[in-house]
C-alpha positions as CSV (number, residue, x, y, z in Angstrom):
1,X,-37.5,-18.6,18.2
2,X,-40.0,-19.3,20.9
3,X,-39.3,-19.6,24.6
4,X,-39.1,-23.3,24.1
5,X,-36.5,-22.9,21.5
6,X,-38.4,-24.2,18.4
7,X,-36.8,-23.0,15.2
8,X,-39.0,-21.7,12.4
9,X,-36.2,-21.5,9.9
10,X,-34.5,-24.4,8.2
11,X,-32.0,-26.4,10.4
12,X,-28.3,-26.5,9.7
13,X,-28.6,-30.1,8.7
14,X,-30.9,-29.0,5.7
15,X,-29.3,-30.0,2.3
16,X,-30.9,-28.4,-0.8
17,X,-31.7,-31.0,-3.5
18,X,-31.6,-33.9,-1.0
19,X,-34.3,-33.0,1.6
20,X,-38.1,-33.0,1.2
21,X,-38.5,-29.3,1.8
22,X,-42.2,-29.4,2.6
23,X,-41.5,-32.1,5.3
24,X,-38.5,-30.2,6.8
25,X,-40.6,-27.0,7.1
26,X,-43.2,-28.6,9.3
27,X,-40.6,-30.4,11.5
28,X,-39.8,-28.5,14.7
29,X,-36.2,-28.3,15.7
30,X,-34.9,-27.6,19.2
31,X,-31.5,-27.1,20.7
32,X,-29.8,-30.0,22.3
33,X,-28.5,-28.6,25.5
34,X,-25.3,-26.7,24.9
35,X,-24.0,-28.9,22.1
36,X,-24.9,-26.3,19.5
37,X,-26.9,-29.0,17.6
38,X,-30.6,-28.4,16.7
39,X,-32.4,-31.7,16.6
40,X,-35.7,-32.7,15.1
41,X,-38.6,-33.0,17.6
42,X,-39.0,-36.6,16.3
43,X,-35.9,-38.7,16.0
44,X,-35.3,-42.2,14.7
45,X,-34.5,-45.0,17.2
46,X,-32.4,-47.8,15.6
47,X,-33.6,-50.8,17.6
48,X,-36.4,-51.8,15.2
49,X,-34.1,-52.1,12.2
50,X,-31.9,-54.3,14.4
51,X,-34.9,-56.7,14.5
52,X,-35.3,-56.2,18.3
53,X,-39.1,-56.3,17.9
54,X,-39.3,-59.1,15.3
55,X,-38.1,-60.0,11.8
56,X,-37.5,-57.1,9.5
57,X,-37.0,-56.6,5.7
58,X,-33.6,-55.2,5.0
59,X,-34.7,-53.2,1.9
60,X,-37.5,-51.7,3.8
61,X,-35.4,-50.8,6.8
62,X,-32.9,-49.1,4.5
63,X,-35.8,-47.2,2.9
64,X,-37.1,-46.2,6.3
65,X,-33.8,-44.7,7.3
66,X,-33.3,-42.8,4.1
67,X,-37.0,-41.5,4.1
68,X,-36.7,-40.4,7.7
69,X,-33.5,-38.3,7.0
70,X,-35.0,-36.8,3.8
71,X,-38.1,-35.9,5.7
72,X,-36.2,-33.9,8.3
73,X,-35.5,-36.3,11.1
74,X,-31.9,-35.4,11.7
75,X,-31.0,-37.5,14.9
76,X,-30.6,-41.3,14.5
77,X,-29.8,-43.3,17.6
78,X,-28.4,-46.9,17.7
79,X,-26.4,-49.3,19.9
80,X,-24.3,-52.4,19.6
81,X,-26.9,-54.1,21.7
82,X,-29.7,-53.8,19.2
83,X,-29.5,-57.1,17.4
84,X,-25.9,-57.5,18.6
85,X,-24.6,-55.2,15.9
86,X,-27.4,-55.7,13.3
87,X,-28.9,-52.2,13.8
88,X,-25.5,-50.5,13.2
89,X,-24.8,-52.8,10.2
90,X,-28.2,-51.9,8.7
91,X,-27.6,-48.2,9.2
92,X,-24.1,-48.7,7.7
93,X,-25.8,-49.7,4.4
94,X,-27.6,-46.3,4.1
95,X,-26.0,-43.5,6.2
96,X,-22.7,-43.4,4.3
97,X,-24.6,-42.8,1.1
98,X,-26.5,-39.8,2.6
99,X,-24.9,-36.3,2.9
100,X,-23.0,-36.5,6.2
101,X,-24.2,-32.9,7.1
102,X,-27.8,-34.0,6.9
103,X,-27.9,-36.1,10.1
104,X,-26.5,-36.6,13.6
105,X,-25.9,-40.2,14.6
106,X,-25.5,-41.5,18.1
107,X,-24.4,-45.0,19.4
108,X,-23.5,-46.5,22.7
109,X,-21.1,-48.6,24.7
110,X,-21.4,-50.9,27.6
111,X,-24.3,-53.3,26.6
112,X,-23.5,-55.9,24.1
113,X,-24.8,-59.5,24.1
114,X,-27.8,-61.5,25.1
115,X,-25.8,-63.9,27.2
116,X,-26.2,-62.6,30.7
117,X,-22.6,-63.2,31.6
118,X,-21.4,-61.2,28.6
119,X,-24.2,-58.7,28.4
120,X,-22.4,-55.7,30.1
121,X,-18.9,-54.6,30.1
122,X,-18.1,-50.9,31.2
123,X,-14.3,-51.3,31.3
124,X,-12.1,-48.8,29.5
125,X,-10.6,-51.5,27.3
126,X,-13.9,-52.8,26.0
127,X,-15.2,-49.2,25.6
128,X,-12.4,-48.2,23.4
129,X,-12.8,-51.3,21.2
130,X,-16.5,-50.9,21.0
131,X,-16.2,-47.4,19.5
132,X,-14.0,-48.8,16.7
133,X,-16.3,-51.7,16.1
134,X,-19.3,-49.3,15.8
135,X,-17.6,-47.0,13.4
136,X,-16.7,-50.0,11.2
137,X,-20.3,-51.3,11.2
138,X,-21.7,-47.8,10.5
139,X,-19.1,-47.1,7.8
140,X,-18.3,-43.8,9.3
141,X,-15.3,-41.9,10.4
142,X,-17.0,-40.4,13.5
143,X,-20.3,-40.4,15.4
144,X,-21.8,-37.2,16.7
145,X,-22.7,-38.8,20.0
146,X,-21.4,-41.7,22.0
147,X,-23.4,-42.8,25.2
148,X,-22.9,-45.1,28.1
149,X,-25.8,-47.6,27.8
150,X,-28.0,-48.4,30.7
151,X,-25.4,-47.5,33.4
152,X,-27.6,-48.7,36.2
153,X,-26.5,-52.3,35.3
154,X,-22.8,-51.5,36.2
155,X,-21.6,-53.1,39.5
156,X,-21.1,-49.5,40.6
157,X,-21.4,-46.0,39.2
158,X,-17.7,-45.7,40.1
159,X,-16.9,-47.8,37.1
160,X,-18.8,-45.4,34.8
161,X,-17.1,-42.4,36.3
162,X,-13.5,-43.8,36.6
163,X,-13.3,-46.0,33.6
164,X,-16.0,-45.7,30.9
165,X,-16.3,-41.9,30.8
166,X,-12.6,-41.3,30.7
167,X,-12.3,-43.8,27.9
168,X,-15.0,-41.9,26.0
169,X,-13.1,-38.7,26.4
170,X,-10.1,-40.4,24.8
171,X,-12.0,-41.3,21.7
172,X,-13.4,-37.7,21.7
173,X,-10.0,-36.3,21.8
174,X,-9.1,-38.6,18.8
175,X,-12.0,-37.0,16.8
176,X,-14.0,-40.3,16.7
177,X,-16.9,-38.7,18.6
178,X,-18.1,-35.2,19.2
179,X,-20.3,-35.3,22.3
180,X,-20.6,-37.7,25.3
181,X,-23.8,-38.9,26.9
182,X,-25.2,-41.2,29.5
183,X,-28.4,-43.3,29.3
184,X,-30.6,-45.3,31.7
185,X,-34.0,-45.7,33.3
186,X,-33.5,-44.4,36.9
187,X,-33.5,-40.6,36.9
188,X,-31.5,-40.2,40.1
189,X,-28.4,-41.9,38.5
190,X,-28.1,-39.0,36.0
191,X,-27.6,-36.5,38.9
192,X,-25.1,-38.8,40.7
193,X,-22.9,-39.1,37.6
194,X,-23.3,-35.5,36.5
195,X,-22.3,-34.2,39.9
196,X,-19.3,-36.5,40.2
197,X,-17.9,-36.8,36.7
198,X,-14.6,-35.0,35.8
199,X,-15.6,-35.6,32.1
200,X,-18.0,-33.2,30.4
201,X,-21.4,-34.9,29.8
202,X,-23.3,-33.3,27.0
203,X,-26.6,-35.2,27.1
204,X,-28.8,-37.8,28.8
205,X,-31.0,-40.4,27.3
206,X,-33.9,-41.7,29.2
207,X,-37.0,-43.7,28.3
208,X,-40.5,-44.2,29.4
209,X,-40.4,-41.3,31.7
210,X,-42.2,-38.8,29.5
211,X,-45.4,-40.7,28.9
212,X,-49.1,-40.6,29.8
213,X,-48.5,-43.1,32.5
214,X,-45.3,-41.7,33.8
215,X,-44.4,-38.0,33.3
216,X,-41.7,-37.8,36.0
217,X,-39.1,-36.5,33.6
218,X,-40.9,-33.2,33.6
219,X,-39.7,-32.3,37.1
220,X,-36.1,-33.0,36.1
221,X,-35.9,-30.8,33.1
222,X,-35.0,-27.6,35.0
223,X,-32.0,-29.4,36.6
224,X,-30.7,-30.7,33.2
225,X,-31.2,-27.3,31.7
226,X,-29.2,-25.7,34.6
227,X,-26.4,-28.1,33.9
228,X,-26.4,-27.2,30.0
229,X,-27.3,-30.9,29.3
230,X,-29.4,-31.9,26.5
231,X,-32.2,-34.5,26.9
232,X,-33.1,-37.2,24.5
233,X,-36.3,-38.9,25.3
234,X,-37.4,-42.3,24.1
235,X,-40.5,-44.6,24.1
236,X,-43.6,-42.4,24.3
237,X,-45.6,-45.6,24.1
238,X,-43.9,-46.9,27.2
239,X,-42.5,-49.9,25.4
240,X,-45.9,-50.9,24.2
241,X,-48.0,-50.3,27.3
242,X,-49.8,-47.5,25.5
243,X,-51.0,-49.5,22.4
244,X,-53.8,-51.5,21.3
245,X,-51.8,-54.8,21.2
246,X,-50.3,-54.2,24.7
247,X,-46.8,-54.7,26.0
248,X,-44.6,-57.6,25.2
249,X,-44.4,-60.6,27.6
250,X,-41.1,-59.4,29.0
251,X,-42.3,-56.0,30.0
252,X,-41.1,-55.2,33.5
253,X,-44.0,-53.0,34.7
254,X,-46.0,-54.3,37.6
255,X,-49.7,-55.4,37.1
256,X,-51.2,-52.2,38.4
257,X,-49.5,-50.2,35.6
258,X,-50.3,-52.8,33.0
259,X,-53.9,-53.0,34.0
260,X,-54.4,-49.2,34.0
261,X,-52.8,-48.9,30.5
262,X,-54.9,-51.9,29.2
263,X,-58.1,-50.2,30.5
264,X,-57.0,-46.9,28.8
265,X,-56.4,-48.8,25.6
266,X,-59.9,-50.3,25.6
267,X,-61.5,-47.0,26.4
268,X,-59.8,-45.4,23.4
269,X,-60.8,-48.3,21.2
270,X,-64.4,-47.9,22.3
271,X,-64.1,-44.2,21.4
272,X,-62.6,-44.9,18.0
273,X,-59.3,-43.3,18.9
274,X,-55.9,-44.6,18.5
275,X,-54.1,-44.6,21.9
276,X,-50.7,-44.9,20.3
277,X,-51.3,-41.7,18.5
278,X,-52.5,-40.0,21.8
279,X,-49.3,-41.3,23.5
280,X,-47.0,-39.9,20.9
281,X,-48.7,-36.6,20.7
282,X,-48.8,-36.2,24.6
283,X,-45.0,-36.7,24.6
284,X,-44.2,-34.5,21.6
285,X,-46.1,-31.6,23.2
286,X,-44.1,-31.7,26.4
287,X,-42.1,-28.5,26.6
288,X,-38.3,-28.5,27.2
289,X,-37.7,-32.0,25.6
290,X,-35.5,-31.4,22.5
291,X,-36.2,-34.7,20.8
292,X,-38.1,-38.0,21.3
293,X,-37.0,-41.3,19.7
294,X,-39.5,-43.5,17.9
295,X,-38.3,-46.8,16.5
296,X,-39.8,-48.5,13.5
297,X,-38.8,-50.6,10.5
298,X,-42.0,-50.0,8.8
299,X,-42.4,-47.3,6.1
300,X,-46.1,-47.1,6.9
301,X,-45.4,-46.5,10.6
302,X,-42.7,-44.0,9.8
303,X,-45.2,-42.0,7.6
304,X,-47.9,-42.1,10.3
305,X,-45.4,-40.8,12.9
306,X,-44.3,-38.0,10.6
307,X,-48.0,-36.9,10.0
308,X,-48.6,-37.1,13.8
309,X,-45.8,-34.4,14.3
310,X,-47.4,-31.9,12.1
311,X,-51.1,-32.6,12.6
312,X,-53.0,-31.4,15.7
313,X,-55.4,-33.8,17.5
314,X,-59.0,-33.4,16.7
315,X,-61.3,-32.1,19.3
316,X,-62.5,-35.6,20.0
317,X,-59.0,-37.0,20.3
318,X,-58.1,-34.2,22.7
319,X,-61.0,-34.9,24.9
320,X,-60.2,-38.7,24.9
321,X,-56.6,-37.9,25.8
322,X,-57.9,-35.7,28.7
323,X,-60.2,-38.4,29.8
324,X,-57.4,-41.0,29.7
325,X,-55.1,-38.9,31.9
326,X,-57.9,-38.1,34.4
327,X,-59.4,-41.6,34.6
328,X,-56.5,-44.0,34.3
329,X,-53.1,-42.3,34.4
330,X,-53.4,-39.6,37.2
331,X,-54.2,-42.3,39.8
332,X,-50.9,-44.1,39.0
333,X,-49.0,-41.0,40.3
334,X,-46.0,-41.7,38.0
335,X,-45.6,-45.3,39.1
336,X,-42.7,-47.1,37.5
337,X,-40.7,-50.4,37.5
338,X,-37.3,-48.9,38.6
339,X,-35.0,-51.6,39.9
340,X,-37.0,-54.6,38.7
341,X,-34.8,-55.4,35.6
342,X,-31.5,-54.7,37.5
343,X,-32.5,-57.0,40.4
344,X,-33.4,-59.8,37.9
345,X,-30.1,-59.3,36.0
346,X,-28.0,-59.8,39.2
347,X,-30.2,-62.6,40.3
348,X,-29.5,-64.5,37.0
349,X,-25.9,-63.6,37.1
350,X,-25.5,-65.0,40.7
351,X,-27.3,-68.2,39.8
352,X,-25.1,-68.8,36.8
353,X,-22.0,-68.3,38.9
354,X,-23.3,-70.7,41.5
355,X,-24.0,-73.4,38.9
356,X,-20.6,-72.9,37.5
């Protein structure tokens, strides 16, 4: 095993007669903190099959999940928030039919509905009920990982520490989950909770912080390693910023970030290079990150992503990537949109209460 922990041998999740051996052989696997799990470098995010990014075909979604696991992706992440249970329901139509030892599945608690007043609930009571609801939708007896979803939206981190995490420890003691994690966008919150929590936290999940436009996660990796905490990374395309079609209308990034990414996308297009491929490859090649979530409900996109894992960039693609970093991304100096969505959430909540 290399210094970065990449396994050359078959992972413990390999099931003879089920997996595509050739695909599994070219998928790197890395240790997830001190959990003892070795996770695929590329993992499957469940938001897309929950129709978060648009309408999806159920049959294709099921095929995507099955193909991903057979191809060596052994970490599947979902949440009640994704399609208000639809993502978990879709996964529940396929995961129980697969060998249970062939995958790890994670879900979340705390974020639930589109309605602003009922969007978040980090109370112990709701947390305990949510785990049972997720298991029912997934059709499973247990999940490998349970996580607190976007904890920055809680009225205070005290609620996470005093209510949510102790409730998760209870369900862990019951055998309904194996490991506990926390998720969010602000990186400082992870340290605050890790330092204060009396409950053992096994992993963190963060997104858009190991990308061409914001690689600030890199400086946090030694800290997480010192705590024995695994890191699950998500959204190497920075929620669509690093794509030819650009970000969705709701994207919270300020204009300077959107403009830099749009210019980078145009530059790549002029060079005949796919900026999304560069973005994914840039993130996958970061040392010290066990796994990166990519979400898709398209079999074509899944196959492209699998090929990206095992295929090096051409000399031209590497040169364009270097140019993009130097010309468009380095000047941003890891600029981000921290606090923007949280402020908007509390603003809307206050307005609704005043109207009521």
